[in-house]
Backbone bond lengths (Angstrom), bond angles and torsions (degrees), N, CA, C in turn:
res aa  C-N    CA-C-N  psi(-1)  N-CA   C-N-CA  omega(-1)  CA-C   N-CA-C  phi
1 X - - - 1.455 - - 1.489 111.65 -
2 X 1.326 117.74 -42.99 1.502 120.92 177.11 1.514 110.24 -65.89
3 X 1.326 118.00 -35.47 1.476 118.79 177.71 1.543 112.44 -61.16
4 X 1.335 112.54 -38.60 1.483 117.88 180.00 1.505 110.41 -66.09
5 X 1.328 117.26 -43.11 1.484 121.98 178.70 1.512 110.85 -66.21
6 X 1.316 118.84 -36.36 1.444 121.13 -179.43 1.547 113.43 -74.19
7 X 1.348 115.27 -23.86 1.451 119.53 -179.68 1.534 112.56 -80.01
8 X 1.321 120.88 -15.09 1.465 123.98 177.88 1.469 110.19 -70.67
9 X 1.334 118.57 126.45 1.424 122.14 177.90 1.529 109.21 -84.93
10 X 1.312 119.40 107.42 1.449 124.82 -173.83 1.530 110.39 -68.23
11 X 1.340 117.77 -36.62 1.505 119.11 -178.14 1.534 110.30 -62.51
12 X 1.317 120.64 -37.36 1.420 120.90 178.37 1.510 110.74 -70.32
13 X 1.283 117.10 -37.77 1.479 120.01 176.00 1.460 112.48 -61.77
14 X 1.355 119.83 -47.63 1.456 122.63 -178.87 1.482 112.13 -68.99
15 X 1.353 117.51 -37.98 1.453 117.77 177.54 1.563 113.29 -65.28
16 X 1.337 113.78 -35.17 1.471 119.25 176.85 1.573 110.32 -64.70
17 X 1.302 114.59 -43.18 1.478 119.19 -179.38 1.526 108.38 -67.18
18 X 1.282 119.61 -41.86 1.425 122.26 -178.92 1.545 111.32 -65.92
19 X 1.341 116.32 -40.72 1.448 118.91 176.59 1.503 113.44 -64.78
20 X 1.310 116.43 -38.11 1.450 119.66 178.06 1.525 111.11 -64.19
21 X 1.332 118.48 -39.54 1.467 120.87 178.05 1.517 109.25 -68.11
22 X 1.308 118.46 -40.62 1.449 124.73 -177.63 1.553 108.99 -64.95
23 X 1.329 117.06 -41.80 1.444 119.32 -179.88 1.556 111.45 -63.71
24 X 1.328 115.99 -40.90 1.457 118.38 177.18 1.490 112.45 -66.34
25 X 1.354 117.21 -37.98 1.484 119.73 -179.87 1.502 110.57 -69.60
26 X 1.330 119.10 -38.92 1.451 120.17 179.16 1.514 112.41 -66.37
27 X 1.352 113.95 -34.00 1.493 116.23 176.50 1.543 109.19 -68.56
28 X 1.308 119.28 -37.54 1.445 122.74 -179.96 1.501 108.80 -66.44
29 X 1.326 118.47 -41.05 1.433 123.42 -179.19 1.571 110.55 -65.22
30 X 1.317 115.67 -43.38 1.480 118.54 178.06 1.516 111.58 -66.00
31 X 1.334 116.42 -35.64 1.476 119.07 175.81 1.523 110.69 -63.43
32 X 1.319 116.67 -42.38 1.445 121.98 179.18 1.525 112.16 -62.18
33 X 1.343 115.54 -41.33 1.473 120.35 176.89 1.522 112.30 -62.99
34 X 1.299 114.13 -39.53 1.467 120.35 179.74 1.504 111.74 -64.01
35 X 1.359 113.69 -42.53 1.493 118.41 178.32 1.505 111.41 -64.50
36 X 1.351 115.59 -41.94 1.502 119.94 176.91 1.491 112.01 -59.71
37 X 1.311 117.86 -44.14 1.487 121.74 -179.04 1.536 109.92 -65.31
38 X 1.331 115.84 -39.56 1.469 120.46 177.85 1.561 109.48 -62.69
39 X 1.349 115.34 -43.86 1.452 118.66 178.60 1.546 111.11 -65.26
40 X 1.320 118.31 -32.60 1.427 120.71 178.10 1.552 112.07 -62.92
41 X 1.305 115.06 -40.38 1.447 117.43 -179.89 1.520 111.69 -67.78
42 X 1.335 116.44 -37.06 1.463 119.61 175.18 1.563 110.96 -66.58
43 X 1.319 114.52 -37.22 1.473 119.20 -177.43 1.537 109.18 -67.14
44 X 1.298 120.09 -35.33 1.464 121.44 177.52 1.547 110.76 -61.22
45 X 1.340 112.43 -45.22 1.506 117.59 -179.14 1.520 108.71 -66.60
46 X 1.313 117.03 -42.19 1.473 119.99 -179.73 1.510 113.06 -63.88
47 X 1.308 116.68 -40.35 1.450 122.16 178.63 1.564 110.25 -67.09
48 X 1.296 117.32 -38.72 1.445 119.69 176.57 1.518 111.51 -64.54
49 X 1.344 116.80 -40.38 1.460 119.01 173.84 1.483 113.50 -64.04
50 X 1.305 117.62 -40.05 1.464 122.22 -179.25 1.568 110.02 -65.47
51 X 1.353 115.96 -41.65 1.426 120.69 175.50 1.539 110.38 -64.30
52 X 1.284 117.82 -38.53 1.465 120.53 178.28 1.541 111.99 -65.98
53 X 1.353 117.08 -41.49 1.443 118.91 176.16 1.482 112.33 -65.62
54 X 1.366 115.36 -40.09 1.464 120.68 176.24 1.521 112.01 -61.38
55 X 1.312 117.87 -41.88 1.430 122.68 176.49 1.525 111.74 -63.53
56 X 1.329 115.61 -40.17 1.467 118.59 175.43 1.522 112.33 -59.61
57 X 1.322 116.12 -46.18 1.461 120.21 179.87 1.552 110.43 -64.46
58 X 1.301 115.43 -35.48 1.471 119.75 -177.75 1.509 110.87 -67.70
59 X 1.374 116.32 -43.55 1.457 120.04 -177.67 1.498 112.01 -81.69
60 X 1.329 120.49 -43.10 1.434 122.34 -170.06 1.474 115.43 -116.48
61 X 1.344 116.96 11.19 1.455 122.59 -173.52 1.543 115.93 -82.04
62 X 1.319 116.48 -5.04 1.466 118.61 -178.38 1.529 111.37 77.39
63 X 1.315 114.82 -151.19 1.475 118.78 -174.80 1.550 111.89 -74.27
64 X 1.328 118.63 -24.28 1.497 122.86 178.10 1.532 110.70 -93.72
65 X 1.345 116.57 -1.35 1.456 116.30 -175.00 1.501 115.58 -67.10
66 X 1.338 118.18 -35.73 1.443 119.93 177.74 1.545 112.14 -63.11
67 X 1.324 118.74 -34.76 1.460 121.33 178.66 1.525 111.07 -72.04
68 X 1.332 114.99 -36.05 1.501 119.32 -179.38 1.540 108.22 -71.76
69 X 1.320 119.64 -37.99 1.440 120.84 -171.66 1.562 111.51 -70.03
70 X 1.372 116.08 -31.27 1.457 118.76 -179.50 1.537 111.58 -58.78
71 X 1.309 118.76 -43.57 1.424 121.07 -179.41 1.525 112.93 -64.37
72 X 1.334 116.37 -35.51 1.485 120.18 177.12 1.540 111.26 -70.97
73 X 1.346 116.45 -39.98 1.463 118.66 -179.73 1.564 111.49 -68.41
74 X 1.308 115.17 -45.43 1.440 120.41 -179.25 1.530 112.08 -66.83
75 X 1.326 116.71 -43.49 1.459 121.61 177.21 1.526 112.54 -63.11
76 X 1.316 118.64 -38.25 1.429 120.19 177.77 1.493 114.71 -70.24
77 X 1.351 115.92 -38.13 1.464 122.28 178.11 1.528 111.36 -68.62
78 X 1.309 117.31 -47.09 1.452 121.65 -177.47 1.509 109.24 -65.96
79 X 1.327 118.95 -43.60 1.446 120.88 179.83 1.520 111.61 -63.46
80 X 1.353 115.58 -38.14 1.480 117.49 179.00 1.516 111.47 -68.54
81 X 1.339 116.71 -38.09 1.490 119.81 177.37 1.544 112.78 -64.25
82 X 1.327 115.12 -40.63 1.493 119.54 178.86 1.497 109.83 -63.54
83 X 1.290 117.28 -50.08 1.497 119.25 -173.99 1.508 110.01 -68.45
84 X 1.335 117.93 -40.72 1.456 120.00 179.30 1.560 111.59 -68.36
85 X 1.304 117.80 -30.50 1.435 121.17 176.33 1.468 114.59 -76.28
86 X 1.344 118.23 -17.22 1.465 121.80 -178.56 1.535 111.96 -61.77
87 X 1.323 116.36 -35.53 1.496 119.44 -178.52 1.522 110.07 -68.33
88 X 1.313 116.40 -40.54 1.491 119.20 178.24 1.500 110.54 -68.11
89 X 1.342 116.94 -36.95 1.493 119.48 175.64 1.500 111.18 -63.44
90 X 1.310 117.82 -41.48 1.418 122.15 -179.56 1.584 111.70 -67.23
91 X 1.331 114.47 -36.47 1.478 118.27 175.65 1.518 110.55 -66.53
92 X 1.282 115.29 -40.72 1.490 119.69 -179.76 1.529 112.05 -62.89
93 X 1.307 115.39 -42.41 1.445 119.32 178.23 1.538 108.91 -68.52
94 X 1.303 117.85 -40.24 1.469 118.81 -179.89 1.491 113.80 -63.71
95 X 1.323 116.37 -36.08 1.515 117.25 178.95 1.510 112.58 -77.45
96 X 1.337 117.66 -26.78 1.492 119.57 -175.52 1.549 114.34 -94.46
97 X 1.288 117.89 -20.68 1.455 120.62 -178.02 1.486 108.70 -109.02
98 X 1.319 118.66 128.56 1.448 123.41 -179.40 1.527 110.19 -119.28
99 X 1.316 117.29 126.62 1.443 120.75 178.53 1.529 107.36 -100.65
100 X 1.230 117.17 148.93 1.453 124.26 176.91 1.553 110.04 83.70
101 X 1.367 113.30 -163.11 1.461 119.77 -173.67 1.483 113.62 -70.46
């Protein structure tokens, strides 16, 4: 029994386990990046719609139109900045945090 335990190469076993965990983590990271890129495409469309609604309020909103359009412009710009910055944030976390051995 002891001969059987001594014959097992522990380095191969641990490298196999580490590779298995790394493969799963890299797949999770790639899925997260894909989701962020998908959200960025939607954010561009949503920001364009927000700027369009803000422009409508600015041109045709009457005397309160200027006050209404500011919220649309600021909301669209801030939302676009947050979603576009999410990819860089995810990349920064990915390069600085290491999982496994």
